[in-house]
C-alpha positions in Angstrom: 0.0 0.0 0.0 1.3 3.4 -1.0 2.3 5.8 1.8 0.8 8.7 -0.1 -2.4 10.4 1.0 -4.7 13.3 0.2 -5.8 15.8 2.8 -9.3 17.3 2.7 -10.4 20.4 4.6 -13.9 21.9 4.4 -14.2 25.7 4.7 -17.3 27.6 5.7 -16.6 31.2 6.3 -13.4 30.5 8.2 -10.7 31.1 5.7 -8.0 32.1 8.2 -8.5 28.9 10.2 -8.5 26.9 6.9 -5.2 28.5 5.8 -3.6 27.7 9.2 -4.7 24.1 8.9 -3.4 23.9 5.3 -0.1 25.4 6.3 0.4 22.8 9.0 -0.4 20.0 6.6 2.1 21.3 4.0 4.8 21.6 6.8 4.3 17.9 7.7 7.3 15.5 7.6 5.2 13.7 4.9 3.0 16.3 3.3 -0.1 15.3 1.3 0.1 14.5 -2.4 -2.9 16.7 -2.9 -4.5 19.2 -0.5 -8.2 19.6 -1.3 -9.9 22.7 0.1 -13.6 22.7 -0.5 -15.6 25.9 0.2 -19.1 25.0 1.3 -20.9 28.1 -0.1 -19.3 30.5 2.4 -20.9 33.6 0.8 -17.9 35.8 1.6 -14.5 36.2 -0.1 -13.2 32.8 1.1 -12.7 31.4 -2.4 -10.5 34.3 -3.5 -8.6 34.5 -0.3 -7.8 30.8 -0.4 -6.8 31.1 -4.1 -4.4 34.0 -3.3 -2.9 32.1 -0.4 -2.2 29.0 -2.7 -0.8 31.1 -5.5 1.4 33.5 -3.6 4.1 30.9 -2.7 5.4 28.5 -5.4 6.4 26.1 -2.6 2.7 25.3 -2.1 2.8 23.4 -5.4 0.4 25.3 -7.5 -3.4 25.7 -7.6 -6.2 24.0 -9.5 -9.7 25.5 -9.2 -12.8 23.4 -9.8 -16.5 23.8 -9.7 -18.6 21.2 -7.9 -19.6 19.8 -11.3 -15.9 19.6 -12.4 -14.9 17.9 -9.2 -17.6 15.3 -9.6 -16.9 14.7 -13.3 -14.1 12.2 -12.8 -10.4 11.9 -12.1 -8.2 14.9 -11.5 -5.6 15.7 -14.1 -2.5 18.0 -13.7 0.0 18.0 -10.9 -1.1 21.0 -8.8 -0.9 20.2 -5.2 -3.6 22.5 -3.9 -7.1 21.9 -5.3 -9.8 24.5 -4.5 -13.4 23.4 -5.0 -16.4 25.7 -5.1 -19.3 23.6 -3.7 -21.7 26.4 -4.7 -23.9 26.1 -1.6 -23.8 24.9 2.0 -24.2 21.2 1.6 -23.5 20.3 5.2 -20.6 18.5 6.7 -21.0 15.3 4.8 -22.2 16.8 1.6 -19.2 19.2 1.3 -16.7 16.6 2.3 -18.1 14.0 0.0 -17.3 16.1 -3.0 -13.6 15.8 -2.1 -13.9 12.1 -1.2 -15.4 11.3 -4.6 -12.6 13.2 -6.3 -10.0 11.3 -4.3 -11.6 8.0 -5.1 -11.9 8.8 -8.8 -8.2 9.9 -8.9 -6.8 6.8 -7.0 -6.0 8.4 -3.7 -4.9 5.5 -1.4 -5.8 7.4 1.8 -7.7 10.6 2.6 -7.1 12.6 5.8 -10.3 14.5 6.6 -9.8 17.4 9.0 -11.9 20.1 10.5 -10.6 23.5 9.3 -10.1 24.6 13.0 -7.3 22.0 13.5 -3.6 22.1 13.0 -1.5 18.9 12.8 1.8 18.1 14.4 4.6 17.7 11.8 4.9 13.9 12.3 1.1 13.2 12.6 0.7 12.1 9.0 3.7 9.7 9.3 2.2 8.2 12.5 -1.1 7.6 10.7 0.5 6.1 7.6 2.6 3.8 9.9 -0.6 2.7 11.7 -2.4 2.0 8.5 0.5 -0.1 7.1 0.7 -2.1 10.3 -3.1 -2.7 10.6 -4.6 -3.8 7.3 -8.1 -4.0 8.7 -8.1 -0.4 10.0 -10.6 1.5 7.8 -10.8 4.7 9.8 -8.0 5.9 12.1 -8.3 8.7 14.6 -5.7 10.9 16.3 -4.9 12.2 19.8 -6.6 15.5 19.7 -5.6 18.3 22.1 -7.3 21.6 22.8 -5.6 24.4 20.9 -5.9 26.9 23.8 -4.3 24.4 26.2 -2.4 21.7 24.4 -1.8 19.7 27.6 -5.5 19.0 27.8 -7.0 16.2 25.7 -10.1 16.6 23.8 -10.2 13.1 22.3 -8.4 9.9 22.4 -9.2 8.9 18.8 -13.0 8.8 19.1 -15.9 8.3 21.4 -18.7 6.2 22.9 -22.4 6.2 22.3 -25.3 4.7 24.3 -28.2 4.0 21.9 -30.7 3.5 24.7 -30.7 7.2 25.7 -29.1 8.6 22.6 -26.2 10.1 24.5 -22.5 10.0 23.8 -19.1 11.6 24.4 -15.4 11.6 23.6 -12.9 9.3 25.2 -10.4 11.2 27.3 -12.1 14.6 27.1 -10.5 16.9 29.7 -7.6 14.6 30.6 -4.5 16.5 31.4 -1.7 14.9 29.4 1.7 16.6 29.0 3.2 16.7 25.5 5.1 13.5 24.9 3.3 11.5 27.6 1.4 8.3 27.0 -2.3 8.2 27.9 -2.7 6.3 31.2 -6.0 4.5 30.3 -6.5 4.4 26.5 -9.9 3.2 25.3 -10.1 -0.5 24.3 -12.5 0.2 21.5 -14.1 3.1 19.7 -17.8 3.4 18.9 -16.8 6.0 16.3 -13.8 8.0 15.2 -13.9 11.7 16.0 -14.7 13.5 12.7 -12.3 16.4 13.5 -9.5 14.2 12.3 -10.1 10.9 10.5 -7.7 9.1 8.3 -9.5 7.0 5.7 -8.4 3.9 3.7 -9.5 3.9 0.1 -10.8 0.3 0.3 -13.0 1.3 3.3 -14.7 4.0 1.1 -15.2 1.6 -1.7 -16.7 -1.0 0.6 -18.7 1.0 3.2 -19.3 4.1 1.1 -19.1 7.9 1.7 -20.6 9.8 4.6 -24.4 9.9 4.9 -25.6 13.3 3.8 -29.1 13.1 5.4 -27.7 14.4 8.8 -26.4 17.7 7.4 -24.5 18.1 10.7 -23.6 15.8 13.6 -23.7 11.9 13.8 -22.1 11.3 10.4 -19.2 9.5 12.2 -21.7 7.3 14.1 -23.4 6.3 10.9 -20.0 5.5 9.2 -19.1 3.3 12.2 -22.4 1.5 12.2 -22.2 0.7 8.5 -18.6 -0.5 9.0 -19.8 -2.8 11.8 -22.1 -4.5 9.2 -19.0 -5.6 7.2 -18.7 -8.7 9.4 -15.4 -7.8 10.9 -13.6 -6.7 7.8 -13.0 -3.2 9.2 -11.8 -1.9 12.5 -11.9 1.6 13.9 -8.5 2.6 15.3 -6.5 5.5 16.5 -2.8 6.3 16.8 -1.6 8.1 20.0 1.5 9.2 18.0 -0.7 11.2 15.6 -1.4 14.4 17.4 -3.7 17.3 16.3 -4.7 20.6 17.9 -8.3 21.5 17.7 -9.8 25.0 18.4 -13.0 23.3 19.4 -16.2 25.1 18.3 -14.9 27.4 15.6 -16.3 25.2 12.8 -19.8 24.9 14.4 -19.9 27.8 16.8 -20.2 25.3 19.6 -17.8 25.0 22.5 -18.6 24.5 26.2 -14.9 25.1 26.8 -15.0 28.5 25.2 -18.3 29.4 26.9 -20.3 28.9 23.8 -22.6 26.0 24.2 -25.1 24.9 21.6 -27.7 27.4 20.7 -31.3 26.3 20.3 -31.0 25.7 16.5 -27.8 23.7 17.0 -29.3 21.7 19.8 -32.3 20.9 17.7 -30.0 19.9 14.8 -28.2 17.5 17.1 -31.5 16.1 18.4 -32.7 15.5 14.9 -29.4 13.8 13.9 -29.3 11.5 16.9 -32.9 10.5 16.4 -32.3 9.9 12.7 -29.3 7.7 13.6 -31.3 5.8 16.3 -34.2 5.2 13.9 -31.8 3.9 11.3 -29.7 1.6 13.4 -31.4 1.1 16.8 -35.2 1.5 16.1 -36.2 -0.2 19.3 -34.3 2.5 21.3 -36.2 5.3 19.6 -38.7 6.0 22.5 -36.0 6.1 25.2 -33.6 8.0 23.0 -36.3 10.6 22.3 -36.9 10.9 26.0 -33.2 11.3 26.7 -32.8 14.0 24.1 -35.9 16.0 25.2 -34.7 15.8 28.8 -31.2 17.1 27.8 -32.8 19.9 25.8 -35.1 20.9 28.6 -32.2 21.0 31.1 -30.3 23.3 28.8 -33.3 25.6 28.4 -33.8 25.7 32.1 -30.2 26.5 32.8 -30.3 29.4 30.3 -33.5 30.8 31.9 -31.8 30.5 35.3 -28.8 32.4 34.1 -30.7 35.2 32.4 -30.1 38.5 34.2 -33.1 40.0 36.0 -35.0 43.0 34.7 
């Protein structure tokens, strides 16, 4: 299996963060063969700003601009390293990323590293992920050790998370663990229910077998859906993570959600999460739908009550 990979970063109105992520990828010990930047209908000057960034320094490997139709038409020709795709509209997390994944498949990419645009990668992270994929042939999706960007000694995620279908609730393994740089996690998770979508390294054969991300969710739970479909492969695929692959995540910049930054989910985002979790439950755990609905409504009610309690008087 080739050690080459493509990197895919979805932009939605956060061009500065996207450029920071892209620069960290290009500075990797093993940089991507192609760097796909897909603009998800930002409605600002993101496309032109990203194009200027790619073209201003020849060391970035040149720029190829594509419309959505061009990106979905087939394999990519030319040798430009940076490919900028105009999705033309906000297609959601899965819809925007799937454009880049289809292009990678059509062009023969052996791996695709999908990253949130509010991440930056450590220089040796790609090498660690490639090493892990080479050593574990059944690993279809590989996560990373993700740290909070505002305090890198605090873990956001050890590869992925857990999910309890009965109540429709879940969380990330290791969230909040204080772990100095260079230290090994003291209690790594034995298994992942899903790989955290902020950083997921994908094997080509997994995409061909399991398929692309499910676009019905628009936002949230795409990783759960991917994991559930992988589980139906009768043991062919495993969900893994590499503690040597480290990523910084400015949690919440992509979605506007971050309890750590004092910006919990607003009502619209909470309702989107509720819809996505119920859609996932209906699809994969239909017998849990009543209790999952109760659990989600209870969580939403508690959030509303807390907000009302914190509202200033008068």
